[in-house]
C-alpha positions in Angstrom: 0.0 0.0 0.0 1.0 3.6 -0.5 -0.3 6.8 1.1 0.1 10.5 0.2 1.5 11.7 3.5 2.1 14.9 5.5 3.7 14.7 8.9 1.5 17.5 10.2 -1.8 16.3 8.9 -4.1 15.1 11.7 -6.1 13.2 9.1 -3.1 11.3 7.9 -2.1 10.7 11.6 -5.5 9.1 12.3 -5.0 6.6 9.5 -1.5 5.8 10.6 -2.5 5.4 14.2 -5.0 2.8 13.0 -2.3 1.2 10.9 0.1 1.0 13.8 -2.5 -0.5 16.1 -3.3 -3.2 13.6 0.3 -4.0 12.7 -0.1 -2.7 9.1 2.1 0.4 9.2 5.2 -1.3 7.8 3.1 -2.3 4.7 2.3 1.3 3.9 4.8 3.3 1.8 4.7 7.0 2.6 4.6 9.3 -0.5 5.8 12.9 0.0 3.0 15.3 -0.7 2.5 19.1 -0.6 -1.3 19.3 -0.3 -2.5 22.9 -0.4 -5.9 24.6 -1.0 -4.1 27.2 -3.2 -1.1 25.6 -4.9 -2.6 22.1 -5.4 -0.2 19.2 -5.6 -0.9 17.7 -9.1 0.6 14.3 -8.1 -2.3 14.0 -5.6 -4.9 15.5 -7.9 -4.2 12.8 -10.5 -5.3 10.2 -8.0 -7.7 12.2 -5.9 -9.5 15.1 -7.6 -9.8 16.8 -4.3 -6.0 16.9 -4.0 -6.1 16.1 -0.3 -4.1 14.0 2.1 -4.6 11.2 3.1 -5.0 9.4 -0.2 -4.4 5.7 0.0 -3.5 3.2 -2.8 -4.4 -0.3 -1.9 -2.3 -3.3 -3.0 -4.6 -3.8 -6.0 -4.3 -0.2 -7.0 -7.7 1.0 -5.7 -7.6 4.6 -4.6 -9.3 5.5 -1.3 -10.0 8.8 0.4 -10.7 10.5 2.9 -9.5 9.4 6.4 -12.9 8.0 7.3 -12.9 5.6 4.4 -9.2 4.7 4.8 -9.5 4.0 8.5 -12.5 1.7 7.9 -10.6 -0.1 5.1 -7.6 -0.6 7.3 -9.8 -1.9 10.1 -11.3 -4.5 7.8 -8.0 -5.4 6.3 -6.4 -5.9 9.7 -9.4 -7.6 11.4 -9.8 -4.7 13.8 -12.6 -3.7 16.0 -12.3 0.1 15.8 -15.8 0.3 14.3 -18.0 -1.5 16.7 -20.5 -4.1 15.3 -23.1 -3.4 18.0 -25.5 -0.8 16.5 -25.8 1.5 19.4 -22.0 1.6 20.0 -21.3 2.0 16.3 -23.5 5.1 16.0 -21.9 6.6 19.1 -18.4 6.0 17.9 -19.1 7.3 14.4 -20.6 10.4 15.9 -17.5 10.9 18.0 -15.4 10.6 14.8 -17.6 13.2 13.2 -17.2 15.5 16.2 -13.4 15.1 16.0 -13.2 15.6 12.3 -15.4 18.7 12.6 -13.0 20.2 15.2 -10.1 19.5 12.8 -12.0 21.1 9.9 -12.4 24.3 12.0 -8.8 24.1 13.1 -7.5 23.8 9.5 -9.7 26.7 8.3 -8.4 28.9 11.1 -4.8 27.8 10.3 -5.2 28.6 6.6 -6.7 32.0 7.4 -3.8 32.9 9.6 -1.0 31.3 7.6 -2.0 31.5 4.0 -4.4 34.4 3.4 -2.8 37.8 2.8 -3.1 39.8 6.0 -5.2 42.6 4.4 -7.8 40.0 3.4 -8.1 38.2 6.7 -11.5 38.1 8.4 -11.2 38.2 12.2 -14.8 37.2 12.8 -14.4 34.2 10.6 -11.3 33.1 12.5 -13.1 33.7 15.8 -16.0 31.5 14.7 -13.6 28.7 13.8 -11.7 29.0 17.1 -15.0 28.9 19.0 -15.9 25.6 17.3 -12.6 24.2 18.6 -13.4 25.4 22.1 -16.9 24.0 22.1 -15.8 20.8 20.5 -13.0 20.2 23.1 -15.6 20.9 25.8 -17.8 18.2 24.3 -14.8 15.8 24.3 -14.2 16.7 28.0 -17.9 15.9 28.8 -17.4 12.4 27.4 -13.8 11.7 28.5 -14.8 10.4 32.0 -16.3 7.4 30.3 -13.6 6.6 27.8 -11.7 4.2 30.1 -9.3 2.1 28.0 -11.3 2.4 24.8 -9.3 2.3 21.6 -11.6 2.8 18.7 -12.2 5.3 15.9 -13.8 7.8 18.3 -11.0 7.9 20.8 -8.3 7.7 18.1 -9.8 10.7 16.4 -10.0 12.7 19.6 -6.3 11.9 20.4 -5.3 13.2 17.0 -7.5 16.3 17.5 -5.9 17.2 20.8 -2.4 16.6 19.5 -3.1 18.9 16.5 -4.3 21.7 18.8 -1.1 21.3 20.8 0.9 21.7 17.6 -0.9 24.5 15.9 -2.8 26.4 18.6 -0.8 26.1 21.9 -2.1 29.5 23.0 -5.6 28.1 23.3 -4.6 26.3 26.5 -7.3 23.8 25.8 -6.4 21.8 29.0 -7.7 24.7 31.2 -11.2 23.9 32.2 -11.1 20.5 30.4 -9.4 18.4 33.1 -11.0 15.1 32.2 -10.0 15.3 28.5 -6.5 16.4 29.6 -6.0 13.5 32.0 -7.3 11.0 29.4 -5.1 12.5 26.6 -2.0 12.3 28.8 -2.6 8.5 29.1 -3.8 7.9 25.6 -0.9 9.8 24.0 1.6 7.4 25.5 0.3 4.5 23.3 3.1 3.4 20.9 0.8 4.2 17.9 0.4 7.8 19.1 4.1 8.2 19.8 5.1 6.8 16.4 2.9 9.3 14.7 3.6 12.5 16.7 2.9 15.5 14.4 5.7 17.4 12.9 5.4 21.1 12.0 
């Protein structure tokens, strides 16, 4: 398998955490990529018209995207249980993944606004709205975190990648303040070998 890869992408990280947990990481070749919403990497676009990472090539040449699809594929390939079979648990876990992905969407939009848009064109209210989504999203993680226990599934993996990305790109948000349950859970979860092997790089 091959994957278009960025060391800072939380979506790539989510896929690679799943791969590490299932013992599949060594089977995935990492392809250098320069995904951007402005200067689009044509190597990615030729495989994925959205031009985004992660984009995965399976061993038979099938192209899969985005992280939700790739994670479910890896889970099936590796015989994992990161997507619960029980209906009630499955919908809860998928909703948690959606919450985490939504926080990441807001974080990336805020990041692009600050790092890529010319200063004269930046919209402060837009950025504030995205940052507020991060804050309310993390508060929602905190409200759930007391019940996570030792769970390792697509919900908790996504949340781990979310909090790691906020640490990388938005350290000034001090997300741990007022979110003690999430902070305590993340401190434990982030020690997993799969999380340590995929620590984001700026």
